N, C-alpha and C positions, 0 to 999 in steps of 0.2 A: 496576430492570432496566436494565441499556442493551442496548440493540439497535443492532448495528449495519447495513448490507443495502448491499449492493458494485449498481453495475451500469456498465454502459458497454463488457464487451468482446467480444468478437467476433473473424470474421477477419478478419486481412491479411497485407499481402503484402512479404516479405521490403524493409524501407529508409521503407515507412507509422508513420505512424502510429495512440492509440488513447491515449481520457483515459479510466481508470476514474473515479466516484465512489464516497465511503462516505457515507450519511447515520448520523447520528445522532440514535438519543434514549434520555433517558436518564442523559445527560455532555453536560455543556458543556463540547465541546469544546477553546475555551481555552485551558481551562485544566491541565489533560491534557498525557498522551503518545496521538501517534496513529503508526501504519504503517505500511506495507504491508510484505506476505509475500511472495515467490511458493512454488506446489508443482508441483515436476516431477515425473511420475513413475517410481515407483522411490525417488525423490530426499527426503528428509527437507524439511519446512518452512524456506526461506531469508531473515531478514531482509530486506530488501533499503533501504529511505529509511525516515527516520522526523521527523514531529522532531515542537519540546517545546512549554510555555506558553510560550516567548521566542522561538517557531522554530528559526531553528541549521538549518539541516537539513542530519543525515548522510545515506551513502548506498555502499548494496557495491560494490564496485569495479567487480562485474557490469556497475552501469546506471548508473558518476558519468560522467555528459556525454550521456546521454542522457534519466534520465530525471527528472523536477523531481516532489515536491512539494509539501501545500498548502493553506490551509483560507481556505473563506470560514467565518467564524466568525456572520457573522448568518444561518448557514445552517442553521447549526452540522454539515459539509460536510467530506472532505476528499477530497481528487484527488488522481490522481496518470499526470501527462501524461508519455506514452512517445513515441519519438521515436525514428528511424532502428534500425523493430525488427528482429529477429532472429530463425532459425528459433530456438534458444537461451532466446532471452525465452518461448515455449509454454510452459505450466503453470497454474493453478488461481491464479487474483487474488484474494488475501485481505487484509481492513481491522483491524488492530490495537488496543484499547482500553490502556494505561495510568491507569492512579490515576495523579496529581500527576506533576511529571517523570518525563519519560527514564533506564531506570537506565546505564552503560555498557553492560551487557552487552544490549543494547536487540537485538538480531538474533535473543536465546535468543525460543525459543515462553514460553519460561518464567517471561520478564517482564511480558506478557500475560490482560487479566482475561479479559477479552470478545475476541467475533471473529463476523465476518459470515458468511456462506456460503460464501462467495466467488464470485466470474466466473471464466468465461474466456476464459482466451486464447487462437490458435490464428495463428503465421506461418508462413506459408511462400514457399520461393519458385517 
C-alpha cells in the first residue's frame, strides 16, 4: 500500500513563498510518476505539476515560471517550491502517485492511484 503524507502548507502574504513536501512509503518515487494537484473551493481538483521517472517536469500554465516540482530520491520525498504566490493559489494541495511512466493525461485525477490527505495553502493580500 502506497502512503503519501503532505506537509508545508500554511498562510502567506501575496508574493511570498512556500515549499510543500510529500513523503512517500510503499513505493519508490524515483521509478514512478508523481504529481501535485490543487483544489479550490467549489472547483475540480486540477493537476499543476508532474515529474516522472526521468525527470522532465511539466506544469500547468497557471503556475509555470512560479512553481517548481522536484524530488529527493534518497528521502523518497516529493517537493513543490511555490514562489510569487497569488490569492488565486489558495486551496488544498495534494500529491498523487501513478505507477510507471506519466500519462499524457497527467492533469486528470483518474491517471493516479494514490493520494495524500492534502495540505492547505492560503495566500492573502
